[in-house]
N, C-alpha and C positions, 0 to 999 in steps of 0.2 A: 504494500500500500504506499503510495507516495503522498507527501504532504502537499497541501494546497499552496499555490504560489503566493508569495508575499504581495500585499497590496501595492508595494512600491515597484514591483516588477512590471516592465513594459511588455505589451504583447508584440508579436512580430510586426503587425501593422503600425503600431505606435513607434516601434524602433525604426522602421523604414521611414515613417513620416518625419521623425526628428532628424535623422541623418540627411534626408533630402532637404528639409527646411534649413538645416544648418549650412549646407552647401549653397543653397539659393541665397540665403541672407548674407553669407560671406561675400558672394560675388556681387550682390547689389551694394554692399558696403564698400567693397573694393573699388567699384566704379564711381561711387559717390566720393570716396576719399581721393581717387585720382583726379576728379574734377576739382575738388577743393585744393589739392596739391598744385594742379596746373594754375589755379587762381592765386597761389601763394597765400593760402589762408590757414595753413596747418602749423606754422611756426609762430613763436612769440605770443603777443597778447591775443591775436585773432585765433591762434591755436587753442589757447586756454578757453576762449569763448565757445569754440567748436566742441571741445571736450565737455564743457559744462552743459551744452545743449544735448549731448549724448545721453545724459541721465534721464531727462523726461522723454527724450525721443526714442529710447529703447523700450519703455514700458508697453507701448502698443504691440511690439513684436513679441514680447514675453506673453502677453495675453493672447495674441494670435496663435502662437505655438501651443498654448494650453488648449485652446478651442480646436485647433487643427488636429492635435493628437488625442483629444478627449481625455486630457490628463486630470487625474484626481489630485487632491492636495498632496498625497503621499508620493505621487508620480511626478510632481512638478519639478522638483530639483533633479532627480535622475534624468528625466526627459530633457530638460533644458541643458543639463550637463552634457548629454550625448550630442545635442545639436551644436553646442559650443565646441566640443571636441572635434566634430567634423569640420567646423569652420576654422579652428586653429590648425588642424592638419593641412587644410587648403592654404592657409596663410604661410605656413612653413614651406610648403612646396613652391608657392609663388615667390616668396622672398629668396629662395635658393636658386630656382631655375628660371623664373620670369619676373624679376623685380620691376621691369618696365611697366607691368600692369599697374603698379602703384604710383609711379612717377618717372619723370624724365631723367633724374639723376639719383645717386645714392642717398643723398639727404632727403629728397622728396619721397623716395621709396621707404626709407626708414621712418619718417614721420607718419606716412599713411599706414604702414604695417603696425606701428605703435597704436594708431587709432583703432585698428581691428582688435588688438589685444585689450586695449582699454574698454572697448565696447563689449567684448566678451565677458570681461570681469564685471562690468556694470550689469549686464544681463543676468549673470549668475546671482549677483546680490539681489537683484529685483525678483528673481525666481524664488529665492528664500522668503522674501517679504510677501509675495503673492501667495505662496503656499501657506504661510502663517495666517494670512488673512482668510484664505479658504477654510482652514481648520477652525478658525474662530467663529465661522458662521454657524 
């Protein structure tokens, strides 16, 4: 007799949805960051403002992934972590073999890739907060 799966375990459909969503969101973020890089908006004071805007700007994507995956409160953090893992793997591959995706030179690429990492961390923190709020209901 096997034990019932934990409430935090993702189904195969949820796992696939989180991986695909992570890749799609990474690519959209990479394109947005490239545009911001080309406009010279990622360094200095404007870069700080862009990073500040990431915090409220990421919440709709956390909620979208929750709906898309049908994630319960217990699945929220593992699901979003899986999506973020997929995105960060793409980020590492892009920075290693295709840094031009992020910017015209090394500095621009570094700033944009840093934006992906920052956004991933913000998303993870928000996933914890959303999960806590879901449990409180």
